[in-house]
N, C-alpha and C positions, 0 to 999 in steps of 0.2 A: 504494500500500500504506500505508493510514493508520496501521497499527500495527506496521510493520516495526521489529524490535528493541526494541519496548516490552514491558514486563512487565504482564500483565493478570491480575487475581485475580477469580475468579467464585465467589461464595458461593451454593451451591445449583447447582453445575455438573455434577451427575451425571445430570440428566434435564431434559426439557422445554425451556423457554426458556433456562435457564442453560446446558444442554449445547449448544444451538444457538449461543449467544454464544461459548462456549469454542471450538467448532469453527471458527466464522467468524474469530475473533481469531487462532487458530493458523494458519489458511489465509492470513491477511494478514501473517504473519511475526512474530507476537507470541510471547513466552515466556509460557506459560499455567500458572496454578496454579488447581486446582479444589478447593473445599471442600464437604463434605457429611457427612451422618450415617452413611451406610452404606459401609463399606469395600468390600463386594462391588460395589455400584453404581458406586463411584468407579473401581474397576479396570476394569469394563466400559466406563465412559465414556472412560477413557484410551485404550483400544484403538480407540474410534471417533474420537477427536480426532486422534491422530497421535503422532509421536515427541516425546520430551523434555518430556512433560507431568508436572507434579508434582501429586500428590493428597494431601490431608490430611483425615482423618476427624475431624470435630468437630461440635458442636451449637451453634447461635447462642444458645441459651438458657443455655449454660454459659460465663459470662463469663471465668473463669479459663482454660478450654480455648481460647477465642477469643484471649485475650491471648497464650498460649503459641504458638498457631498463627502469629500474625503476627510474633512474635519469630523463628520458624523461617523465615518467608517473607522477611523483610528489606525493603529498599526496592523500590518498584514504581511503576507509572505510573497505572494505571486500575483501578477497582474496580466490579464489578457485583454487586448483592445481590438475589437472587431467592428465597432460602430462606424458606419459610413453611409453616405448617399451615393447612389450610382446613376448617373445620367449617360446614356450611350446613344449616339447618333452621328452620322457624317457631319463634319465640322460646318459645312455650308447649309445644313438643314436645322441648325439649333443655335440659340442665342448664347452669348457669353454668360448671361445671368443664369441660364438653365444648366450650363456646364460647371459653373463655379462651385456649387456645393460638393461635387465629387472630389475636387482637389482640396477644398477647405476642410471638409469633414475628415478626410483621410490623413492630412498633414497637420493642419492647425488644430484640429480636434485632438489628435494624438499628443501634440505639444501641450495643450491645456491639461490633459489628463496626467501626463508624466510630470509636468512642472509642479502640480499641486498634490502629487501622491508620492513622489520618490523619497521624500524625507521620512515617510512612514513605512517604507519597505524594510523589513527586518534583514539582518545579515544573512547571507546565502540566499537571498530572495532573487526574483527575476521578473523581467518584463518580456512579453511575447507579442509581436505584431503579426498581422496577416497581410500577405500580398497576393498577387495573381500573375498569371502568365502574360497578360497584356504589358507588363513591365519588362518582359524579356524578348518578345517577338511582336511582329506587327499584325494588327487586326483592323479591318475597316470599321470605322465608327468608334474605336476605343482609344483615340489619341490621348484624351485627358485622363481616362482610367489608367492607361499605360503610364503616364507621367506620375500619377498618384501612387501606383504600385511600385514603380522603380524608385520613387522618392522615399517611400517608407522603408525600403530595404537600406537605402543610404542613411536614413535617420538612425536606424537600428545599429548599423556598424559604427557610426560616430558616437552614439550614446553609450555603446558598450565600452568605449574608451573613457568617455567623460564621466560616466556614472559608476565605474568600477569601484568596488568589487561586485556591485549589483550586475547580474548578467542580463544582456539584452539580445534577443534573437528574433527571427522572423520565420514563419511558415509560408512558403509560396504554394498556394493551392491551385490545382487544376480545376476543371469544370466539376462543380459539386452540386448535388441534387438539393437545392434550397429554393425558397420563394423568389430569390433574386433572379433566377432564370426566367420566371414569368415576367418580371419587369424588363429584363433585357431583350427577350425574344418574343414576348407576347404570344399571339396565336400561332407563331411558327415554332414554339418551344419543342413540340414533339419531334418534328422533322429535323430540327437543328441538333437536338440531343442525340438522335439516332445516328446522324451523320458523324458527329464527334465520337460517339461510342464505337462505331464501326472502324474508325481509323486508329483507335488506341490499342496498344498491345494487350491491355487487360479486357478490351471489348465492352466496356461499360464506363459510365461516369462515376465519380466518387460519391461517398456518403459523408455527411457531416461528422459522423462518429470517427471516421478514419482521419480526418483533419484534427479532431479533438485528441485522438491518441498521440499524434505528433506534437501537439501543443503541450500535453502533459509530460511527454518525454523531455521536452526542452525545459520545462519547469523543474523536473526531477534530476536532470543530469548536471551536476555541479561543475563540469569541465567544458560545457558548451556556452560560448558567448561570441557575439559578433557574427553569428552564422545564419545562413538562410537555408532552411530545410525544404527541399523540393518534393512535394507529394502530389503527383500529377497523373498517375496511371500510365506514365511513359510518353506523355504528350510532347515533351521536349525532344524525344527521339524521332518523331515523325512529323 
């Protein structure tokens, strides 16, 4: 039990990969705190995770609210940040204002969280970010998402030096079966997912629980810092 009696904070813990991380950490004996924007979704997530889970409604883009949230949380051991807005479209078909939240939430939101939480992370603690393949290869309509994902990996490498001995790592996830696919692909979700799965060596897209397992590995391995762990079903090979 890697996380027995550890305190784990999951920002963006009400759905998708964040929820999977919170559930798995709780199952390994961690005391879990989840943060998210929607009080309703947070309450639903608590019922899925288990007993004695604390939930705090806040927005990563509201720096004062984030500061107050971590005052309420107090000291803890591990932090996972998955909160983000994702706007995807060809550059000429979308306004800058529609694109801005993708970059702002991924980068500035992460800075808000780290700035106001790092002093409360106990010795041997860690921070884990999430990135994606758009930061490593080109996709139509994902230029800003690519910048955000590449950027957060660079943030993690630099913070691993700046915040040492706190460890800072990133999981780079491939295509994962979450609600975000509905927002990205809309009515084309089924056909796009099938096309992606068919080309992957593993012949399927990933599950949130598989990314969660990688996140918990990075939390528990005291010799991993400044690293990006690629969990993509072999997408980078094809």
